[in-house]
C-alpha positions as CSV (number, residue, x, y, z in Angstrom):
1,M,0.0,0.0,0.0
2,S,2.9,2.4,-0.6
3,N,2.4,5.7,-2.3
4,S,4.4,7.2,-5.1
5,R,7.5,8.9,-3.7
6,D,7.7,11.2,-6.7
7,E,4.4,12.9,-6.0
8,T,4.3,16.2,-4.1
9,P,0.8,17.1,-3.0
10,S,-0.4,20.7,-2.6
11,L,-2.1,21.9,0.5
12,D,-5.4,21.4,-1.2
13,E,-4.6,17.8,-1.9
14,A,-3.2,17.0,1.6
15,P,-4.5,19.6,4.1
16,I,-4.8,17.3,7.1
17,L,-1.9,15.8,9.0
18,H,-2.1,13.0,11.6
19,V,0.8,12.1,13.7
20,D,0.9,9.0,16.0
21,L,3.8,8.1,18.3
22,D,5.1,4.5,18.2
23,A,4.4,2.3,21.2
24,F,4.4,5.5,23.3
25,F,4.2,4.3,26.9
26,A,6.7,1.5,26.3
27,S,9.0,3.8,24.4
28,V,9.1,6.3,27.3
29,E,9.9,3.5,29.7
30,I,12.8,2.3,27.5
31,L,14.1,5.9,27.2
32,D,14.2,6.2,31.0
33,D,15.8,2.7,31.5
34,P,18.1,1.9,28.5
35,S,18.7,-1.6,29.9
36,L,15.2,-2.4,28.6
37,R,16.2,-1.7,25.0
38,G,15.8,-4.8,22.8
39,K,13.7,-6.6,25.3
40,P,9.9,-7.4,25.1
41,V,8.5,-4.5,27.2
42,C,4.9,-3.6,27.9
43,V,3.1,-1.1,30.0
44,G,-0.1,-2.4,31.7
45,G,-1.5,-4.3,34.6
46,A,0.7,-7.3,35.5
47,A,-1.8,-9.1,37.7
48,Q,-4.5,-11.6,36.7
49,R,-7.0,-8.9,35.6
50,G,-4.4,-6.7,34.0
51,V,-4.6,-5.4,30.4
52,I,-1.7,-4.5,28.1
53,A,-1.8,-0.8,27.2
54,S,1.4,-0.4,25.1
55,A,3.8,-3.0,23.7
56,S,7.3,-2.6,22.3
57,Y,8.0,-4.0,18.9
58,E,10.0,-6.8,20.5
59,A,6.9,-7.8,22.4
60,R,4.8,-7.5,19.3
61,R,7.0,-10.1,17.5
62,H,5.5,-12.6,19.9
63,G,1.9,-11.5,19.1
64,V,1.5,-9.3,22.1
65,R,-0.7,-6.2,21.4
66,S,-2.5,-3.5,23.2
67,A,-5.9,-4.3,24.9
68,M,-4.8,-7.9,25.3
69,P,-5.2,-9.5,28.7
70,S,-1.9,-9.7,30.5
71,V,-2.3,-13.4,31.2
72,V,-2.6,-14.0,27.5
73,A,0.4,-11.8,26.7
74,R,2.5,-13.8,29.2
75,R,1.6,-17.1,27.6
76,L,2.7,-15.7,24.2
77,C,5.9,-14.3,25.6
78,P,7.0,-15.8,29.0
79,E,9.9,-13.4,29.3
80,L,7.6,-10.3,28.8
81,I,8.4,-7.4,31.1
82,I,5.2,-5.6,32.2
83,L,5.7,-2.2,33.8
84,P,3.0,-0.2,35.6
85,G,1.9,3.1,34.0
86,R,3.5,6.4,35.0
87,F,1.0,8.9,33.7
88,G,2.9,11.9,35.0
89,R,5.9,10.9,32.9
90,Y,3.8,10.3,29.8
91,E,2.0,13.6,30.2
92,E,5.4,15.3,30.4
93,Y,6.5,13.8,27.1
94,S,3.1,14.5,25.7
95,R,3.4,18.2,26.5
96,R,6.7,18.4,24.7
97,F,5.2,16.5,21.7
98,H,2.3,19.0,21.5
99,R,4.8,21.9,21.6
100,L,6.5,20.6,18.6
101,I,3.2,20.4,16.7
102,D,2.3,23.9,17.9
103,D,5.7,25.1,16.4
104,L,4.4,23.8,13.0
105,T,0.9,25.2,13.3
106,P,-1.4,26.2,16.2
107,E,-4.3,24.6,14.3
108,F,-3.9,21.2,15.9
109,E,-6.2,18.8,17.8
110,P,-4.7,16.5,20.4
111,L,-6.1,13.0,20.7
112,G,-5.0,11.5,24.0
113,L,-1.4,11.8,24.9
114,D,0.3,10.3,21.8
115,E,-1.5,11.5,18.7
116,A,-2.9,14.6,17.1
117,F,-4.4,16.1,13.9
118,A,-3.2,19.3,12.3
119,D,-4.7,21.5,9.6
120,L,-1.9,22.6,7.4
121,R,-4.0,25.1,5.4
122,S,-3.0,27.8,8.0
123,L,0.5,27.6,6.5
124,R,-0.6,28.5,3.0
125,R,0.8,32.0,3.1
126,L,4.2,30.6,4.1
127,G,4.4,28.4,1.0
128,I,5.0,25.3,3.0
129,R,4.7,21.9,1.2
130,P,2.8,19.2,3.2
131,L,5.3,16.4,2.7
132,D,8.2,18.7,3.7
133,A,6.3,19.8,6.8
134,A,5.5,16.2,7.8
135,R,9.1,15.0,7.3
136,D,10.4,18.0,9.3
137,L,8.0,17.3,12.2
138,R,8.9,13.6,12.3
139,A,12.6,14.5,12.3
140,R,12.1,16.9,15.2
141,I,10.2,14.3,17.2
142,R,13.0,11.8,16.7
143,D,15.8,14.3,17.4
144,E,14.3,16.2,20.4
145,L,12.2,13.5,22.0
146,S,14.0,10.4,20.8
147,L,10.6,8.9,19.9
148,E,9.5,7.4,16.6
149,C,6.2,8.1,14.9
150,G,4.1,7.7,11.8
151,V,2.8,10.8,10.0
152,G,-0.1,10.6,7.6
153,L,-1.4,13.2,5.1
154,G,-4.7,13.2,3.4
155,R,-7.6,15.3,2.2
156,N,-9.6,14.5,5.4
157,K,-9.2,13.0,8.8
158,L,-10.2,9.5,7.7
159,F,-7.3,9.1,5.3
160,A,-4.7,11.0,7.3
161,K,-5.3,8.6,10.3
162,L,-5.2,5.5,8.1
163,A,-2.0,6.8,6.5
164,S,-0.2,7.4,9.9
165,K,-0.9,3.8,10.9
166,E,0.3,2.5,7.5
167,A,3.5,4.7,7.8
168,K,4.6,3.0,11.0
169,P,6.7,-0.2,11.2
170,Q,4.7,-3.5,10.9
171,I,5.2,-7.0,12.3
172,L,4.9,-9.5,9.4
173,D,5.5,-13.2,10.0
174,G,7.4,-12.3,13.2
175,R,9.7,-9.8,11.4
176,L,9.8,-6.1,11.9
177,V,9.3,-4.3,8.6
178,D,10.0,-0.6,8.5
179,G,7.2,1.7,7.3
180,D,7.6,4.8,5.1
181,G,7.5,7.1,8.2
182,V,5.5,9.7,6.3
183,L,2.7,8.7,3.9
184,W,0.4,10.8,1.7
185,V,-2.8,9.2,0.5
186,S,-3.1,10.2,-3.1
187,P,-6.4,9.8,-5.0
188,G,-5.1,6.5,-6.5
189,L,-4.3,5.2,-3.1
190,E,-7.6,6.3,-1.7
191,R,-9.4,4.1,-4.4
192,T,-7.1,1.2,-3.6
193,W,-7.8,1.4,0.2
194,L,-11.5,1.8,-0.2
195,S,-11.6,-1.4,-2.2
196,E,-9.1,-3.5,-0.1
197,L,-9.4,-2.4,3.5
198,P,-11.4,-4.5,6.1
199,V,-14.1,-2.7,8.0
200,R,-12.1,-3.1,11.2
201,A,-9.6,-0.5,9.8
202,L,-12.3,2.2,9.9
203,W,-12.2,4.7,12.8
204,G,-14.8,3.8,15.4
205,V,-15.1,0.1,14.4
206,G,-14.0,-1.9,17.4
207,P,-14.0,-5.7,17.9
208,Q,-17.7,-5.8,18.8
209,G,-18.7,-3.4,15.9
210,A,-16.7,-5.5,13.5
211,K,-18.4,-8.7,14.7
212,K,-21.8,-7.1,14.1
213,L,-20.8,-6.1,10.6
214,H,-19.4,-9.5,9.8
215,Q,-22.7,-11.1,10.9
216,L,-24.4,-8.8,8.4
217,G,-22.0,-10.1,5.7
218,L,-20.0,-6.8,5.7
219,R,-16.3,-7.6,5.9
220,W,-14.8,-5.0,3.6
221,V,-15.1,-1.3,3.2
222,R,-16.3,-1.9,-0.4
223,D,-19.2,-3.9,1.1
224,L,-20.3,-0.9,3.2
225,A,-20.4,1.3,0.1
226,K,-23.1,-1.0,-1.4
227,V,-25.3,-1.3,1.7
228,D,-28.5,0.7,2.2
229,E,-27.9,3.2,5.1
230,A,-31.4,2.6,6.5
231,T,-30.8,-1.1,6.7
232,L,-27.5,-0.6,8.5
233,A,-29.2,1.9,10.9
234,R,-31.5,-0.8,12.2
235,H,-28.5,-2.8,13.4
236,L,-26.0,-0.1,14.4
237,G,-28.1,3.0,15.0
238,A,-28.6,6.0,12.7
239,A,-25.5,8.0,13.6
240,M,-23.1,5.1,13.3
241,A,-24.6,3.9,10.0
242,A,-24.4,7.3,8.5
243,T,-20.8,7.7,9.5
244,L,-19.7,4.2,8.2
245,V,-21.5,4.7,4.8
246,A,-19.8,8.1,4.4
247,Y,-16.4,6.6,5.3
248,A,-16.9,3.8,2.7
249,R,-17.3,6.6,0.1
250,G,-14.2,8.3,1.4
251,E,-16.1,11.2,2.9
252,D,-15.3,12.7,6.3
253,E,-16.6,16.1,7.2
254,R,-15.0,16.4,10.6
255,V,-12.8,19.4,11.0
256,V,-9.7,19.8,13.2
257,M,-10.9,21.1,16.6
258,T,-8.2,23.3,18.0
259,Q,-10.0,23.8,21.4
260,R,-11.2,20.5,22.8
261,E,-13.2,21.2,25.9
262,L,-12.4,19.0,28.8
263,K,-15.5,17.0,29.6
264,S,-14.6,14.7,32.4
265,L,-11.9,13.9,34.9
266,G,-11.8,10.6,36.8
267,H,-9.9,7.7,38.3
268,D,-10.8,4.0,38.3
269,E,-9.0,1.0,39.7
270,T,-9.4,-2.7,39.0
271,F,-8.5,-4.6,42.2
272,A,-6.2,-7.6,42.3
273,V,-8.6,-9.1,44.9
274,S,-12.3,-8.0,44.7
275,L,-13.8,-5.9,47.5
276,T,-16.5,-7.7,49.4
277,T,-17.7,-5.2,52.0
278,S,-19.1,-1.7,51.9
279,D,-16.4,-0.5,54.3
280,Q,-13.7,-1.6,51.8
281,V,-15.3,0.3,49.0
282,L,-15.8,3.4,51.2
283,A,-12.1,3.4,52.1
284,H,-11.1,3.3,48.4
285,C,-13.5,6.2,47.8
286,R,-11.3,8.4,49.9
287,H,-8.2,7.5,47.8
288,H,-10.1,8.1,44.5
289,A,-11.4,11.4,45.8
290,G,-7.8,12.6,46.5
291,V,-6.6,11.7,43.0
292,V,-9.6,13.4,41.3
293,A,-9.4,16.5,43.5
294,R,-5.7,17.0,42.6
295,A,-6.5,16.6,38.9
296,L,-9.3,19.2,39.1
297,R,-7.1,21.7,40.9
298,S,-4.3,21.2,38.3
299,H,-6.8,22.3,35.7
300,A,-8.1,25.2,37.8
301,L,-11.6,23.6,37.7
302,V,-14.4,22.6,40.1
303,A,-17.0,20.0,39.3
304,R,-20.7,20.1,39.9
305,T,-21.5,16.5,39.1
306,I,-19.8,13.6,40.8
307,S,-20.4,10.0,39.6
308,V,-19.4,6.6,41.1
309,V,-19.2,3.4,39.0
310,L,-19.0,-0.1,40.5
311,R,-18.2,-3.2,38.4
312,F,-18.8,-6.6,40.0
313,D,-17.2,-9.9,39.4
314,D,-20.0,-11.0,37.1
315,L,-19.0,-7.9,35.0
316,D,-22.4,-6.2,35.7
317,S,-21.9,-2.5,36.3
318,L,-23.9,0.3,38.0
319,S,-23.4,4.0,38.4
320,R,-24.8,6.7,40.7
321,S,-24.3,10.4,40.4
322,Q,-25.1,13.7,42.3
323,T,-25.3,17.2,40.8
324,L,-24.7,20.1,43.0
325,S,-25.6,23.8,42.8
326,F,-21.9,24.6,43.4
327,G,-18.5,23.1,42.3
328,V,-16.1,21.1,44.4
329,D,-12.3,20.4,44.1
330,D,-11.7,19.4,47.8
331,E,-10.7,15.8,48.7
332,A,-13.0,15.6,51.7
333,A,-15.9,17.1,49.7
334,L,-15.5,14.6,46.9
335,S,-15.1,11.8,49.4
336,A,-18.3,12.7,51.3
337,L,-20.3,12.7,48.1
338,A,-18.7,9.5,46.7
339,Q,-19.3,7.6,50.0
340,A,-22.9,8.7,50.1
341,L,-23.5,7.4,46.6
342,V,-21.9,4.1,47.5
343,R,-23.9,3.8,50.7
344,G,-27.0,4.0,48.5
345,V,-26.0,0.8,46.7
346,T,-26.3,-2.7,48.1
347,I,-22.9,-4.5,47.9
348,D,-24.2,-8.0,47.5
349,R,-21.5,-9.2,45.1
350,P,-17.7,-8.8,45.0
351,V,-16.6,-5.5,43.5
352,R,-13.7,-5.8,41.0
353,L,-13.6,-2.1,39.9
354,L,-14.4,1.3,41.4
355,G,-14.5,4.5,39.4
356,L,-15.0,8.1,40.5
357,Y,-15.7,10.8,37.9
358,A,-16.1,14.5,37.9
359,T,-18.1,16.4,35.2
360,S,-20.0,19.7,34.7
361,F,-17.0,21.9,35.2
362,L,-16.7,25.5,36.2
363,E,-13.6,27.7,36.4
364,R,-12.5,27.9,40.1
365,T,-12.8,31.7,40.0
366,R,-16.4,31.5,38.9
367,N,-17.5,29.1,41.6
368,Q,-20.3,30.5,43.8
369,V,-20.4,28.7,47.1
370,Q,-21.1,29.7,50.6
371,L,-21.4,27.9,53.9
372,S,-24.9,26.4,54.7
373,F,-26.8,27.4,57.8
374,E,-29.7,25.1,57.5
375,M,-32.1,25.2,60.5
376,E,-33.3,21.7,60.0
377,T,-31.1,18.6,59.9
378,P,-31.0,17.0,56.4
379,T,-33.1,13.8,56.3
380,T,-31.1,11.7,53.9
381,D,-27.5,10.6,53.6
382,R,-27.1,12.3,50.3
383,Q,-28.5,15.6,51.7
384,R,-26.1,15.4,54.6
385,A,-23.2,14.7,52.2
386,V,-24.1,17.7,50.0
387,D,-24.0,20.0,53.1
388,E,-20.8,18.4,54.3
389,S,-19.2,18.9,50.9
390,R,-20.2,22.5,50.8
391,D,-18.7,23.1,54.2
392,H,-15.4,21.4,53.3
393,Q,-15.2,23.3,50.0
394,V,-15.4,26.6,51.8
395,S,-13.6,26.0,55.0
396,A,-10.7,24.0,53.7
397,A,-9.7,26.4,50.8
398,A,-6.7,27.8,52.6
399,L,-5.5,24.3,53.5
400,R,-5.8,23.1,49.9
401,D,-3.8,26.0,48.6
402,A,-1.1,25.5,51.1
403,V,-0.8,21.8,50.4
404,D,-0.7,22.3,46.7
405,D,2.0,24.9,47.0
406,I,4.2,22.6,49.1
407,R,3.7,19.8,46.5
408,R,4.7,22.1,43.6
409,R,7.9,23.0,45.4
410,Y,8.9,19.7,46.9
411,G,7.2,17.0,45.0
412,P,3.8,15.2,45.1
413,G,4.8,12.9,48.0
414,S,6.1,15.7,50.3
415,V,2.8,16.2,52.1
416,G,-0.6,14.7,52.3
417,V,-3.9,14.7,54.1
418,A,-5.5,11.8,56.0
419,A,-7.3,10.4,52.9
420,D,-3.8,9.8,51.4
421,L,-2.7,7.5,54.1
422,D,-3.1,3.7,54.3
423,S,-1.2,0.8,55.8
424,Q,1.7,1.4,53.3
425,G,2.1,5.0,54.1
426,L,1.5,8.1,52.0
427,R,0.0,7.5,48.6
428,V,-0.1,11.0,47.1
429,E,2.2,9.9,44.3
430,R,-0.7,7.8,42.8
431,Q,-1.8,9.6,39.6
432,R,-5.1,9.7,37.8
433,G,-5.4,6.7,35.6
434,S,-2.5,4.8,37.2
435,H,-4.7,1.7,37.5
436,A,-6.5,2.1,34.2
437,F,-4.8,-1.1,33.0
438,G,-5.8,-3.3,36.0
439,P,-3.8,-4.1,39.1
440,E,0.0,-3.7,38.9
441,R,0.8,-7.0,40.7
442,P,-1.0,-9.9,42.4
443,A,-2.3,-9.3,45.9
444,T,-0.2,-10.9,48.7
């Protein structure tokens, strides 16, 4: 699926760029510990319920891939090295990555930590050629970050993202085959891909979506181009059907969104040993509240809606939420709300995952909250928790600011509050998302 190297597209032919870092989490770990170079390295949860998040190419030679259960990955590669995620470190590299894209054009849209779209049409007045810009960006990422990446160019987001994946190295028959590094999807290549690609290659089609499409006899993008949209909508929903039929025609009207509004902050943890009592779940609520509160304050935000998600051993899930008339970013305030939501649930099965999420954001400076002087005692646990949260949010403001200032100066583990303490000591260093891949190690 290579493209002609002699063709040089104009900005009108290749306005959209997509850049995707190679094996990002694993690559950062190898950079920080060069002794890992050449070894099969993964980032993920190492315990029974863990999931692989990022795999080095040495690990991929054994068939290991992201989203694979760690127990399966270890069977494929017994010498596999699985490291826990260090989101603070990945975010540091991601900020540097985004600065390099911003040097090219401010018209870029980050997608997670390790990929981004850019609209190169903003460079028209500079006379920049898309392929030259893409090659220069890739060279800077390699030289300044010591990271590899694939860069794709296309007339829309669909083709730019497909191209960046194709531009990266591939594992074929257990061998590492280098990609082009930078790839432009010409009109001829567009036609080839639309006739040859499987439906799984399309953005938004995951394993379950692909399974549904296969059951309908739709295995290739060319099959989607022939299907009636109304028929597809009965099985996948109107929005998904319209999107897939458009993709099958090579159409993608999405624009590069330079300001992506933050919608949610949260922290979830899959436990090595499931929690069996309400007291255990309530204790973990306190730790989750501390992580989410620190994340909110780092973004100078307060949240008006707090949600708790529980997943049980039978994989059934439930969620509860509370919306406030004011915003919170205080550990104790978040903890009181989360615990009240948990107490409203019957814990009649082992809990394998607990998640705490904050939404409906306000800027801290716009938060209107004052102490409550209710004459009557609230009659429900939730009402009491709301009042308690309001009181903590107001009365502990000076303490929060002082603790945050000390952490900025001396590190995140330099000071903590009671909610950060457990039998192993201070756990302030735990970051949002640090258990997104499952438990780091089996319980002892």
